[in-house]
C-alpha positions as CSV (number, residue, x, y, z in Angstrom):
1,M,49.2,-44.2,28.4
2,N,49.7,-40.5,27.5
3,K,52.1,-41.7,24.7
4,R,49.3,-43.8,23.1
5,V,46.8,-41.2,23.3
6,Q,49.3,-38.6,21.7
7,A,49.8,-41.4,19.2
8,F,46.6,-41.3,17.9
9,V,46.3,-37.9,17.7
10,Y,49.1,-37.6,15.3
11,A,47.9,-40.1,13.5
12,V,44.4,-38.1,13.5
13,E,46.2,-34.7,12.5
14,G,48.0,-37.3,9.6
15,I,44.8,-38.1,8.0
16,K,43.4,-34.5,8.3
17,A,46.4,-33.2,6.1
18,L,45.9,-36.5,3.8
19,L,42.3,-35.4,2.9
20,K,43.9,-31.9,1.7
21,E,45.9,-34.1,-0.4
22,P,43.9,-33.5,-4.2
23,H,44.8,-37.5,-5.3
24,F,44.0,-38.7,-1.8
25,R,41.0,-36.8,-2.5
26,F,40.2,-38.6,-5.8
27,H,41.1,-42.2,-4.5
28,T,38.6,-41.5,-1.5
29,F,35.9,-40.3,-3.8
30,A,36.5,-43.2,-6.0
31,L,35.8,-45.4,-2.1
32,A,32.9,-43.6,-2.1
33,V,31.3,-44.6,-5.4
34,V,32.6,-48.2,-5.0
35,I,31.0,-48.5,-1.7
36,A,27.8,-47.0,-2.9
37,A,27.8,-49.8,-5.4
38,G,28.5,-52.5,-3.4
39,F,25.4,-51.4,-1.1
40,Y,23.4,-51.2,-4.4
41,F,24.5,-54.8,-5.7
42,N,24.4,-56.2,-2.0
43,I,28.3,-58.0,-2.5
44,T,29.1,-60.4,-0.5
45,T,31.1,-60.4,2.7
46,S,34.0,-61.9,0.2
47,E,33.8,-59.3,-1.7
48,W,33.7,-56.7,0.4
49,T,36.3,-57.9,2.5
50,I,38.7,-57.7,-1.1
51,T,37.1,-54.5,-2.2
52,L,38.0,-53.0,1.1
53,L,41.5,-54.3,1.4
54,T,42.3,-53.2,-1.9
55,S,41.1,-50.3,-1.5
56,A,42.6,-49.6,2.0
57,L,46.0,-51.0,0.3
58,V,45.9,-47.8,-2.4
59,L,44.8,-45.1,-0.1
60,G,47.1,-46.4,2.6
61,L,49.9,-46.3,-0.6
62,E,48.8,-42.7,-1.7
63,G,49.4,-41.3,1.9
64,L,53.1,-42.7,1.7
65,N,53.8,-41.4,-1.4
66,S,52.4,-38.2,-0.1
67,G,54.6,-38.4,2.7
68,I,57.7,-39.4,0.4
69,E,57.2,-36.3,-1.5
70,S,56.5,-34.1,1.8
71,L,59.8,-35.0,3.1
72,A,61.9,-34.9,-0.2
73,D,60.6,-31.6,-0.6
74,A,62.1,-30.4,2.9
75,V,65.1,-32.4,2.3
76,H,65.8,-31.1,-0.8
77,P,63.5,-28.5,-2.3
78,D,65.7,-28.0,-5.6
79,H,65.1,-30.7,-8.5
80,H,67.6,-33.8,-8.1
81,P,67.2,-36.5,-10.0
82,L,67.3,-39.3,-7.3
83,I,64.7,-37.3,-5.3
84,K,63.0,-37.4,-8.7
85,K,63.0,-40.9,-9.1
86,C,62.0,-41.8,-5.2
87,K,59.1,-39.6,-6.3
88,D,58.5,-41.2,-9.6
89,I,58.7,-44.6,-7.7
90,S,56.3,-43.9,-5.0
91,A,53.7,-42.5,-7.3
92,G,54.3,-45.5,-9.6
93,A,53.7,-48.0,-6.5
94,V,50.4,-46.1,-6.1
95,L,49.6,-46.7,-9.9
96,V,50.1,-50.1,-9.5
97,A,47.6,-50.2,-6.5
98,A,45.3,-48.5,-8.7
99,I,44.9,-50.0,-11.5
100,L,45.1,-54.0,-9.7
101,A,42.2,-52.6,-7.4
102,A,40.5,-51.2,-10.6
103,V,41.2,-54.7,-12.4
104,I,39.7,-56.2,-9.4
105,G,36.5,-54.1,-8.8
106,L,35.9,-55.2,-12.6
107,I,35.9,-58.9,-11.7
108,I,33.8,-58.3,-9.0
109,F,30.9,-56.0,-10.2
110,I,31.0,-56.9,-14.2
111,P,28.8,-59.9,-12.8
112,Y,26.3,-57.5,-11.4
113,L,26.1,-55.2,-14.3
114,K,25.7,-58.3,-16.6
115,V,22.7,-59.2,-14.3
116,F,21.0,-56.0,-13.9
117,V,21.5,-55.4,-17.5
118,E,19.5,-58.2,-18.1
C-alpha cells in the first residue's frame, strides 16, 4: 500500500509542476472559461461529457509535452535536430488536440449563443 500512496504523492507533485508551466496554465484558464459557459448555458450531460473529455485530452497532452521537453533538455541541453523534432512533434500534438477541442466547443456552444442572441 505504501508504494501506491507514494505513487499518488508523485502524481500530485507532477500536477504542482504542471501548474507552473505557462501553456498548461493557459489551457487550464481556457477550461475554466468553458466550464463557466457550460454552467451559464446549462449544457446537457452529453455535452458536459464531450467538453470534459476533450479538455482532459488537451491538458493530458500538454502535460506529456511538458514532460518530453523537460526530459529532452536534461538529456541533451544543446541544440540537436532530433531533440527539436521530438519537441516540435509533441507540441504539434497539443496544437491539433486544442484546435479540435475548440471546434468541438464551437459545435456545442454556437446553438446556445444563437438562442442567447435572439
